[in-house]
N, C-alpha and C positions, 0 to 999 in steps of 0.2 A: 504494500500500500504506500502511496506517496505520503510525504511528511509535510507538516506546516512549515512554511518559510517565515523567517523573521519571528520565530517562536518566542513567546514571553513566558517566563516562569518565576515562581516564588517558592523559596525553600525556607522552611521553618525549623529551627532547633536552637535551643538556648546556648549550646556549647559552641564556642568559636572554632574549635578544632574540627568538629563535625561539619560546620559550614564550609571550612576551608577544604576538607576532603571532598565534599560534594562539588564544590567549584572546580577542583582539580580534575575530578572524574567526568563530570557532565556539563561543565560550564560552556564548552564549545558547541553544545547542542542547542543553545539558546542565543537569540540575538540580544536578549536582555534578561538578566537573571538577578532578582532581588533577594537578598539574604535578610531574614528577620529572626529576632531572638525572643519576641514577645507576641502573644496572640493579638494584642491590640495593634501592634505594628503590622502584623500579617493582614489583619482586616483592612487597615488603611491602605496597604499596598494593593490589595485586591480591588479597592474602591477607586483607585486612581485611573486605571485603564483596564481593558480586557486582558485577562491572563489565560494563556493556553493550558498551563499545567500548574497545579498547586501540589507541592511535595511536603508532606507533614512527617517529619522524622521524630518519632516518639522515644528514641533511645536516650537514656540518661534520666528518664523519669521513673520513679518507683511506684507512684500511685496515679490512677486515672484522674483523681480529684485535683492533682497538680496541673492538669491540662484543661482547666475550666475555660470554656470558650471554644475548644477545638471542634466540638460538635456543631456549634453555630457556624464555624468556617465551612464545614462540610455541607451543612444545610444551605448555606448561602451560595454554594456553587451550583445548586439546582441541576445537577446531572453533568455539569462540565467536569473534565478530567481532574481527578485527585488521586495521588499515589501516596499511600501510607506505608512508612517503614516502621516495623514494630519488632521489638526484641522477642526472642523465642520464649522467654519465661513470662512475658506479658501478652502472649497471643490471645488470651481471653478478652483483651480490650477490643479486639476486632469486631465481634458481633455486637458489643455494646455500642461502638461508634457507628455501626451500620444502621442503627435505628434513626440516625440523622440524615442518611442519604447513601447513595452508592459510591463506591471507590474501588480502585485496585489496590493491592497490598503486596508487600514482600516481607518475609520473616528474616530478621537479622540474627547473626552476621550475614552480610551479602557481599559477594565478590563484585569487583568493579564492572566486569563484563556483564554480569547478571543485572546490575543496577542500570547500566547503559541500555541494555535490552528492554528493561521495564520502562524507562523514560521514553525510548524510541516507540514502543508500542502505544504508550499513552498519548504521544504526539501525532500518531499516525492518523491520516484522514482516509476514510474508505473511498475507493474509486467510484463505487455505486452505493450511495447512501441508502437507497430504497432496498437494494438487495442485502446490504449489511443488516438493516433493521429486520428484514424478513428472516434472515438466518438467526439473528438474535432471538426472535420469537420462537423459531423452531427449536433452538437449543434450550430455551427456557421451558418449552412444553416437554421435551424429553427429560429434562432435569426433574420436573414435577412428577412425571410418570415413574421415574426411578425412585423418587422419594416415597411415593404412594405404594409402590411395590414392596419396598423394605418395611414400610409401616404396617402393611397388611401381613407380611410374613412374621413380623414381630408380635402383632396382635394374636396371631394363631399360636405362636410359641407361648404366649402368656395366658391363653384362654383357660387353661386348667391349672389350679394351684397344686404344685408338685414340690418335690424336694428342691432345695437350692441348687444342688449339683445337676440334677436332670434338667431343671428349668434353664440353668445357665448354659448347658450344652445346646438346648434348643435356641436360645438367644444368639449364641455364636453362629449357628447355622443360618439363622434369619439374617443377621448382619452381613454375612458373606454374599448376600444377593445384591448388595450395592456395587455398581460398576467399579472395577479396579481394586476391590478389597481382596487381599490374598491371605490375610490372617486376622482372626478376631479372638478376643479373650475377655473373660469376666473375672475381676478380682473382687473378693468379698472380705469385709472386715469382720473378723471373729472377735471373741472376748479379749479384753486386755490389749487392744491395739494390734492384734495379730492379723495382718493382711495376707490373704491366701489366694493362690491361683486355683479357682474352682472349676474352670472349663476353658477350653480353647478349641478353635477350629482352624486348621492349617491347610492352605492350598499351595504352600511353597516349602513344605518340609521344615518349617521353623518350629522349634520346641522352646516355648517361652521359659519353661522351668529350667532347661539347660542354659539358656541365655542368662537368666538371673541367678543360676546356680542354687536354686531352691524353689519350693512350692509354697512355703509358708514363711511367716515373718519377713515378708518382702520389703518392708520399710527399713530393715536392717541390711538390705542389699547395698553393695558399693555403688550401684547405679541409681540410688534413691534420688539424687539431685540432678540427674540428666535424662532419665528414661521417662517419657511422657506419662504413662499411667501411674507411675509412682509419684511423679510431680503433681498430677491431678488430684491424688488423694491427700498428699501432704499440704498442698496449697489450697485445696478445695475449689479449684476452678479448671475450666477447659484448658488443654495444652495442645498446640498444633506444632508439629515438627515437619517442615516442608522439605527437608533434606537431612538425612541421617548425620552428616558431618557437622551440622550446626549445633548438635548437642554437646560438642566439645570433648567427646570420648572416641578417639580413633579406633579402638578395638570394637566398640559397639557399632560405629559407623560401618566398619568393614564387614562385620557379621550381618548387618541388615542389608547391605548392598549385595552380599553373596546370596541372599535369599530374595533378591529382586524387590526389596522394600525401598521405596523412594519417598514415602511420606507416612507419618504416624499421627493419628488423632486420638486423644484420650479425653474422656469426660467423667467427672466425678459422679457418684451415685449418692443421693441423699433422700431421706423419706419426705422432707419438707424443706422449702427454701430457708437457708441459714442453719439448717439442722446438721447434726454430725454426719460425716461421710460413712456410707455403707460400703464403699468400694469404688470401682471404676470399670468402665468398658473401654476397650482399646481396639482400634481399627488400623490395620497397616495396608497401605496402597502400593500398587506396582507402578504408579504414575503420579505425576504432580497435578493436583487439581486446585484451582483457585476457587474457593467456596464462595457462594453467594449468601446474601442475607437469609434467603429462604432455606438454603441447605444448613446453615448454622442453626437456624430456628428448629428445623426438623430434627437434627441430631440432638439438640437440647430436649425436645419433646420425647425422643426415643429414650434418652437417659432417664427421663421422668417415668416413662412406662416401665422400664427395667427396674428402677428403684421401687416402684409400686409393687411389681410382681415379686421381687425378692423380699420386700417387706411383708407382703401377704404370706409368702411361703414360710418366712421366719416366724410370723405370728401363728400360723397353723401349727408349726413344729412346737412352739412354746405351749400352745393350747393343748396339744396332745400330751406333752410332758406333764402339764398341770393336771389334765384329766386323769392321767395315769397315777399321779401322786394322790389325787383326791380319791380315786378308786381304791388305791392301796390303803389309804387312811381309813376308808369305810369298811374294809374287809380284813385288815391285818391288825393284830394286837400289838400295840406299840412297845410293850415291855419285852415280849418273848419272840416276836416275829412270826408266831403261829397265826393261823386264821382266827378271827374273832368269833364270838358266838353266832352272830347273824350269818356270817359266811359258812360256818359249820352246819347250821341248820339248813341253809339253802342247799349245800352240797349233799346233805343226807337225803333231802327230798328228791334231788335229781338222781342220785345213785339208786335209790329205792325204785324209782320209775324205770330206770334203765335195767336194773337187775330183773324186775318183773317182766319187762318186754322181751328180754333175751334169755330168760330162764337161768340167770347167773347167780352164784352164791354171793352174799354180802354179809360181812361181819362188822360189828361195832365194839370198840373197846373204850373203857373209861378208866382213868386213874386219878388218884388224889395224892398230892404231896402232903402227907399228914404232918410232917415236922415243920412245915413252912412258917406257921405262926410263931413257933418257938425260936426259929432262926431270926425272924423279924424282931421279936422281943429282945433277943440276946445281942444281935449285931446291928440292928437298924434296918429300915426299908431298903437302902441301896444294896446291902448285902443280900437281903431277901429277894430283891428283883434280879440280882445277878444269879442267885441260886436257881430261880425259875428259868432264866435264859439258858443256863447250862443244861438243866433238865430237858427243856424243849429242844435244844440242839442235839443232845444225845439221842432223843427219841426220833427226831427227823432224820438223823443219819442212818437209822436202822429201818426206815420205811422206804417203800417203793415210790417212784414218782407219781403213780396213780393214786396213792393213799393221801389222806389229809389229816393233819394235826390241827385241832382247834382248841383254844382256851375258852372254856364255857363260863367259868366264874372263879374268881379268886385263885385257888391252887388246884382247881379241877379241870382236867383236859379230856377231850374226846378224840378218838382215832377212828376214821372211816377206812376200812380195809376192803378194797374192791376184789372181786373174784376170790373171796376167802370164805372157807367154812369155819364152823365153830372150833373144830380140832386144830386147823391151821392158825386160827386166831389165838388159841391157848398157847401154842408153841411160840407165837410172836410175843405174847405177854411174858412168857418165861424168859425169852431173850432180852426183852426190855428191862425186866426186873434185874437181871444179872448185869446188864450194861450200866444201869443207874447205880447199882451197888458199888461198881468200880469207878464211877465218874469222879473227876478231879473237881471238887467243889470249893468255892471260896471260903476262906476262914475255917476249913475242915468241917463245914456244916454237914451233919448227917441227914440223908434223905430217906424217909420212910414212905414207901409207895404201896398203895393197895390198888388192885386192878379188877375191874368187872369186865366180863366178856360175854357176848351173845351173838347169835346169828339171826339176821332179819328173817321173819316169817314171810311166807308167800303173799299173804294178804294184809300184812301190817303196814300202817302208816308211820310217819316219822314220830308223831307224838307218842304212840304206843311204844315204839322202840326206845325212845328216850326215857320213858317211865320205867321200862324193864331194865335198861342198862343202869339207871340210877339206883334201882333196888338192888341190883347185883353188886354195884360198888359199895353200897352200905353194908351188905352182908360180908364182903371182903374186909371192910374196915373193922367190923365187929369180931371177925375171926382172929385177928391179931396182926402183928407187924409183917409187912411185905407179903400179903396173901393175895391169891387170885381166886375169884369166884366165876364159874362158868354157868350161864343160864341157857338151857336148851329152848 
């Protein structure tokens, strides 16, 4: 395309050395080039005469707030050429400034020939303005189609609440639908600031775990201050690296170039604006793309979708954990770890129905730690509770996985022994009595155990069984120390 003749330019940066460098690099491309160090002076220079190109060099500034008025300069151009030079670590400023109007940009550090090429493109005049406008509209239409395609893919990936790992894998697959994307990754923040790589999709044989030399505690990686997704999490803002060598780590740049990575975009994930970072998504491209305002906005929306999906998955996981804890609290005796009375009675009901349906034998044993009260009186309730825990542990270690031990009241326990006859239950009672006699008890407390044994009748319900086993236990206790009573 032909170039403007007698081009007029304005270059803004507060640092005199930066202004001199631009003058040396690109000064000959303008018939008149005005250097300004303040926003007010830049606005005045733009007001004096028509300006073909405004170059805003944001290097040297640490906060966007220090550039008050730059947005007004962009808005005042009303679509006329603007070139923004922005440092890699502040690339998140670009979408913020795009709310004021359109502009071209380059990520710094930038080589002289790259800067000259950018200025030349900005000053270029299309040979056929109508054809150029038509092509621009076609390009914008394709861009929107691509964005909608990725958005739909991501919505499908997030349609069902799943584990964070499986959902992240689907997210990575969906993001790979964007043109030029060769690698995607999801990093998730676990407890205590542990950033983990939970999923990646590689179309270029790049393994991010190998690159970072770890899958977890990624914020302790030597690349923390240069690699975009790690920067995105630590800084809490978008990071765009439009050439691997600009990160300042030659080994990283070489590895990315070897895997055909030419550009990296990383966006932080957070449940709500200003909230803590949940992690980051990372996209690696095999080509250089100058993103538009719409593309930046779309990627920001995608990051919000991903944050919401991961947040819902994490919430579901926590709810399931809490539900499990509540369920355990409602069915488990807190002192002994055995089932509580309610759970014991429920299982007895279920096992009686099952035994009746399939014609299987079912036995019930009940035992009482007769010396429990004296242990409590002598050593205190902590030792008494510990004694009950040891008794329960000893008994559970002798039961099958299909059997159940339940604490019914105080020092009284119930054993539901499936597929067991009265004779087998009596042998089990003898084994338990011997094991408890040899148990290593706290403070050398002596355990005196009496056991009642019965087999469930064919037509008996749980209430009748519990009455019979209770009577059997009382007979065993009246018979003497460590006795067993079997009721037919």
